[in-house]
OpenMM code with the backbone's topology and positions (N, CA, C; nanometers):
from openmm import Vec3, app, unit

residues = "MET ASN PHE GLU GLU PHE LYS LYS HIS PHE LYS GLU GLY THR LEU LYS GLU ASP ALA TYR SER PHE SER THR GLU LYS ASP TYR TRP GLN TRP GLU GLU ALA GLU THR LEU LYS LYS HIS TYR GLU GLU ILE LYS GLY GLN TRP MET".split()
positions = [
    Vec3(3.7570, 2.1512, 2.8523),
    Vec3(3.8074, 2.1817, 2.7240),
    Vec3(3.8213, 2.3456, 2.7237),
    Vec3(3.9114, 2.3788, 2.6268),
    Vec3(3.9169, 2.5268, 2.6137),
    Vec3(3.8204, 2.5662, 2.5073),
    Vec3(3.8094, 2.7144, 2.4902),
    Vec3(3.7012, 2.7606, 2.3966),
    Vec3(3.7277, 2.7195, 2.2523),
    Vec3(3.8571, 2.7043, 2.2069),
    Vec3(3.8889, 2.6625, 2.0784),
    Vec3(3.8371, 2.5249, 2.0473),
    Vec3(3.8425, 2.4408, 2.1518),
    Vec3(3.7885, 2.2978, 2.1293),
    Vec3(3.6440, 2.3033, 2.1332),
    Vec3(3.5814, 2.3881, 2.2227),
    Vec3(3.4302, 2.3889, 2.2310),
    Vec3(3.3871, 2.4493, 2.0956),
    Vec3(3.4419, 2.5447, 2.0385),
    Vec3(3.4087, 2.6016, 1.9144),
    Vec3(3.4017, 2.5004, 1.8039),
    Vec3(3.5150, 2.4218, 1.7980),
    Vec3(3.5290, 2.3005, 1.7039),
    Vec3(3.4169, 2.2046, 1.7138),
    Vec3(3.4012, 2.1555, 1.8330),
    Vec3(3.2842, 2.0586, 1.8649),
    Vec3(3.1546, 2.1312, 1.8232),
    Vec3(3.1378, 2.2556, 1.8629),
    Vec3(3.0091, 2.3176, 1.8361),
    Vec3(2.9768, 2.3184, 1.6785),
    Vec3(3.0801, 2.3583, 1.6019),
    Vec3(3.0714, 2.3714, 1.4579),
    Vec3(3.0520, 2.2239, 1.3961),
    Vec3(3.1145, 2.1276, 1.4553),
    Vec3(3.1030, 1.9926, 1.4001),
    Vec3(2.9814, 1.9167, 1.4440),
    Vec3(2.9148, 1.9733, 1.5396),
    Vec3(2.7942, 1.9095, 1.6016),
    Vec3(2.8263, 1.7801, 1.6865),
    Vec3(2.9527, 1.7863, 1.7391),
    Vec3(3.0008, 1.6717, 1.8181),
    Vec3(2.9971, 1.6958, 1.9788),
    Vec3(2.9196, 1.7991, 2.0119),
    Vec3(2.9134, 1.8266, 2.1660),
    Vec3(2.8164, 1.7229, 2.2265),
    Vec3(2.8421, 1.6843, 2.3577),
    Vec3(2.7443, 1.5925, 2.4191),
    Vec3(2.6092, 1.6348, 2.4142),
    Vec3(2.5775, 1.7666, 2.4223),
    Vec3(2.4547, 1.8100, 2.4159),
    Vec3(2.4146, 1.8661, 2.2785),
    Vec3(2.2912, 1.8959, 2.2490),
    Vec3(2.2391, 1.9483, 2.1271),
    Vec3(2.3099, 2.0766, 2.1053),
    Vec3(2.3886, 2.1052, 1.9812),
    Vec3(2.4571, 2.2242, 1.9583),
    Vec3(2.3686, 2.3485, 1.9451),
    Vec3(2.2295, 2.3222, 1.9139),
    Vec3(2.1442, 2.4280, 1.9011),
    Vec3(2.0401, 2.4489, 2.0128),
    Vec3(2.0675, 2.3837, 2.1244),
    Vec3(1.9835, 2.3939, 2.2418),
    Vec3(2.0198, 2.5353, 2.3035),
    Vec3(1.9134, 2.5909, 2.3729),
    Vec3(1.9418, 2.7212, 2.4393),
    Vec3(2.0584, 2.7242, 2.5216),
    Vec3(2.0727, 2.6263, 2.6071),
    Vec3(2.1839, 2.6348, 2.7053),
    Vec3(2.3175, 2.6218, 2.6385),
    Vec3(2.3396, 2.5360, 2.5310),
    Vec3(2.4575, 2.5267, 2.4628),
    Vec3(2.4889, 2.6719, 2.3839),
    Vec3(2.3968, 2.7080, 2.3164),
    Vec3(2.4111, 2.8529, 2.2504),
    Vec3(2.4530, 2.9491, 2.3460),
    Vec3(2.3902, 2.9549, 2.4626),
    Vec3(2.4106, 3.0457, 2.5637),
    Vec3(2.5550, 3.0439, 2.6062),
    Vec3(2.6012, 2.9167, 2.6363),
    Vec3(2.7311, 2.8947, 2.6884),
    Vec3(2.8354, 2.9454, 2.5827),
    Vec3(2.7955, 2.9175, 2.4543),
    Vec3(2.8888, 2.9685, 2.3359),
    Vec3(2.9089, 3.1188, 2.3458),
    Vec3(2.7875, 3.1920, 2.3511),
    Vec3(2.8050, 3.3313, 2.3437),
    Vec3(2.8568, 3.3816, 2.4555),
    Vec3(2.8374, 3.3408, 2.5812),
    Vec3(2.9007, 3.3867, 2.6986),
    Vec3(3.0568, 3.3711, 2.6915),
    Vec3(3.0998, 3.2533, 2.6457),
    Vec3(3.2379, 3.2137, 2.6369),
    Vec3(3.2988, 3.3044, 2.5357),
    Vec3(3.2414, 3.3161, 2.4238),
    Vec3(3.2870, 3.4219, 2.3254),
    Vec3(3.3135, 3.5562, 2.3679),
    Vec3(3.2067, 3.6045, 2.4461),
    Vec3(3.2093, 3.7360, 2.5012),
    Vec3(3.3282, 3.7420, 2.6031),
    Vec3(3.3463, 3.6546, 2.6922),
    Vec3(3.4521, 3.6542, 2.7885),
    Vec3(3.5912, 3.6597, 2.7192),
    Vec3(3.6080, 3.5744, 2.6155),
    Vec3(3.7375, 3.5697, 2.5381),
    Vec3(3.7589, 3.7006, 2.4703),
    Vec3(3.6576, 3.7650, 2.4156),
    Vec3(3.6778, 3.8949, 2.3418),
    Vec3(3.7116, 4.0067, 2.4427),
    Vec3(3.6503, 4.0049, 2.5518),
    Vec3(3.6835, 4.1104, 2.6570),
    Vec3(3.8148, 4.0779, 2.7129),
    Vec3(3.8643, 3.9595, 2.7342),
    Vec3(3.9879, 3.9244, 2.7867),
    Vec3(4.0954, 3.9763, 2.6878),
    Vec3(4.0835, 3.9518, 2.5535),
    Vec3(4.1782, 3.9939, 2.4573),
    Vec3(4.1744, 4.1588, 2.4513),
    Vec3(4.0638, 4.2223, 2.4634),
    Vec3(4.0568, 4.3631, 2.4699),
    Vec3(4.1360, 4.4258, 2.5821),
    Vec3(4.1103, 4.3626, 2.6944),
    Vec3(4.1705, 4.4073, 2.8253),
    Vec3(4.3280, 4.3857, 2.8159),
    Vec3(4.3726, 4.2754, 2.7578),
    Vec3(4.5076, 4.2502, 2.7453),
    Vec3(4.5678, 4.3584, 2.6546),
    Vec3(4.5051, 4.3878, 2.5426),
    Vec3(4.5570, 4.4944, 2.4595),
    Vec3(4.5730, 4.6337, 2.5274),
    Vec3(4.4718, 4.6563, 2.6045),
    Vec3(4.4727, 4.7847, 2.6867),
    Vec3(4.5898, 4.7867, 2.7895),
    Vec3(4.6001, 4.6717, 2.8536),
    Vec3(4.7044, 4.6519, 2.9571),
    Vec3(4.8408, 4.6735, 2.8879),
    Vec3(4.8627, 4.6162, 2.7604),
    Vec3(4.9797, 4.6355, 2.7009),
    Vec3(5.0229, 4.7718, 2.6612),
    Vec3(4.9244, 4.8557, 2.6369),
    Vec3(4.9455, 5.0047, 2.6150),
    Vec3(4.9964, 5.0733, 2.7449),
    Vec3(4.9661, 5.0201, 2.8558),
    Vec3(5.0160, 5.0858, 2.9844),
    Vec3(5.1564, 5.0624, 3.0232),
    Vec3(5.2006, 4.9495, 2.9693),
    Vec3(5.3337, 4.9003, 3.0097),
    Vec3(5.4492, 4.9475, 2.9092),
] * unit.nanometer
topology = app.Topology()
chain = topology.addChain("A")
for resn in residues:
    res = topology.addResidue(resn, chain)
    for name in ("N", "CA", "C"):
        topology.addAtom(name, app.Element.getBySymbol(name[0]), res)
C-alpha cells in the first residue's frame, strides 16, 4: 500500500497490527519523514531546472 492508504488505515484503526504499537508508529513516522524529504528534494530539484 502507499503512504496515503497507510495513513487512512492508521487513522481509522484498520491496520492489521495495533495502530498504537511501537513498530506501527515507528513505521508511520519514518514513512512520513521519507515523504516529506522526497517532497523537499523535488522542490529543490525543480529550482535547478
